[in-house]
C-alpha positions, 0 to 999 in steps of 0.5 A: 542534433538536440533531438538526437541527444534527447533520444539517446538520454531517454534510451540510456537506461530502460529495464523491466523487472519483477518485484516482491516485498514484505508489508507492514500495514495499519489504519490510523483512525480515532474510531477504533483501536488497530494493530499493525499487521503483516502482508506480502506483495509481488508484481512487475515494474519498469524503470527508464531514464527520463531527464538528467538525473531523473528516472520514471518507474511504472509498477503493478503489484498484487498485495495482501495485507493484514490488520487487527482491530480491538473487539470483544466477544462479550466476555473479554477484549481481544484482537479481531484479524482482518485481511485485505487483497488488492492491486496497486498501480504505481507511477513514481519519479526517481532521483539518482543520487548515485546513478543505477545504484542509489535513488530517491523515489516518490509519487502516487499510487492507485489502490483497488482492493476487495473487502477487509475480510474477517479472517476467522468466521467465529469473530464476525459477530464480535463487537468492536471495542467502544460500540454497542452494536457495531460488529466486525462484519460491519467493517468489511465494506471499506472503500475499494479505491484509494490513493496513496503518496509514496516516499522511499529509497532503492539501492543495489546494482543495475540488475538487482535492487533492495527497496524501502517505501512508506506509503500514506493513504491520502483518501479516507479508506473507511469512507464507504462505511458511512453509507451503510447505516451503521452505529455512526456515520462519520468514520475516517481513517488513513492507511499507512504501509511500510514496504520492504522489497527487492526488484530483479531486472531482466 
């Protein structure tokens, strides 16, 4: 009898959906001056009942983010624009404040990214502000694997929800630069991401 109850509870709510969102991305660091950039993400998600008022969420997103770093062409200071493409895997817990309509979401993500590419080739050899030799191209090889912790809310209907998340990078996104023989070897930075999105459940 107890086993039958647990099975009914687990199957009470199990949905697969598509999600998309608007991204605000930045890197918090003392090694250079950065400016928050915009981006976009899209992917798939699954939400299912777990225990009492808790759901589990699994997700896979393809994400493109932008950030600007202050540099100079030798004459004037200007922002150098970078882009980052990657994949994010989420495994989140969800507490139902109002079941199927308002939830608090939290948990870890794994991010696998490519290079932090300079968007305009003409800026590749610009110097990073505050350095004598460090160029924009030198910053491209950031760490490709990073973990983030997520906190957020979702609200809406059983078939549609609006979401808002803050994601903080707990690993050093600049750590790989320390192996490149650059002008310094103790770079440290943590990513910060705001994600505003929508989920459509099938």
